[in-house]
C-alpha positions, 0 to 999 in steps of 0.5 A: 880193779873197780874197788881200787878205782873207787878208792882212788876216786874218793882219795882224789875228791878228798884231796880236792876238798882239802885243797879247797879249804886251805887258808891261802885264799882271801875271805872275800864273798865278792866271788859271785860275778857281777851282773852280765854274761860270764863263762865258767869252765872246769873238770874233774872226776865222776862215777856212773851207774847204768841201769835197765830192766835186765842190767845194773852196771857200775861204770867205775870212775871217769873224767868230766869236763864242763862249761857254763855260759851264765847270765848273772841277773843280780846278786842272787840269781843266774841263768846257765846254758851248760855242757858237760862231757864225760868219759867212762868205761862200762865193762869193756866198752867206752861211754862218751856222754854229753849233757846239754842243759839249761838251768838256774843258779841261786846264791844262799846267804850263809855263814857256814863257809866264811869267804865263800859264796854258796850256791845251788843249781837245777838244770835239765836238757838232752843228752846224746850218749855214744857207746863204742863197741871196740870190736866186741859186739853184743848180739843185739848190736851185731854188725855195728861199731857204736850205738848212739843213745839220746834222751832227757837229763835232769840234775841238781848241783851244790857249789862254792865260789871264792876269790883267790889273792890273785883276784881270780874266781874259782869254784868247786861243785858236786852235781848229781844227774839222772838220764833216760836213754829213750832212743838208740841208733846203731852205727856202722862205718863205711870207710869214713862215713857213719851209716845208721843201720838200726834205729828205734826206742830202747824199750828197756827203761835204760837210765844213767845215774851219775855224780861228778866233782868239778873244780873250775874257774871263772874265765871271764 
């Protein structure tokens, strides 16, 4: 099943890249936004590997949704306040991962992608991550319905922006992140109220390595 999911992931990414390079768009490098505040939003697919001192688990393929509130300083630099939400399955459990980051964006001068703006981003921040146990609880989390982890995250991204004939700006981005799970809180529901019944450091060098592919647009 994981092999099938990974194959579908590769085929989907190949489809997005092929669609991205179709010549139905004008070769116009003005896709880099004018100086000022802008909002970019998109979604796509991603895959993660979850690693600790005792386990190394392939999380398979999931979906992600992201927004960037970006202040474009000039025709080269921008500052990004970003959030990315991804959903993935690890064995029988659902992982809901949220990355909240601050970063910088830089536009390259290159002729390798005519009519496209080529850029790179670096970013860092914090990432709350929720593990839903779905009634099948490991011994160390007995009595809990979910566990929330938190820790720092950092990543890099490479992307292309282009302007469609309609005038709308689109982007395609590949990003990789490394996330450390430092703190854990075990939660049980008492009616509609979540109650923390366990809290402390993870202590097992838990990390999440992720790669994601996003297709989005400049909202304003």
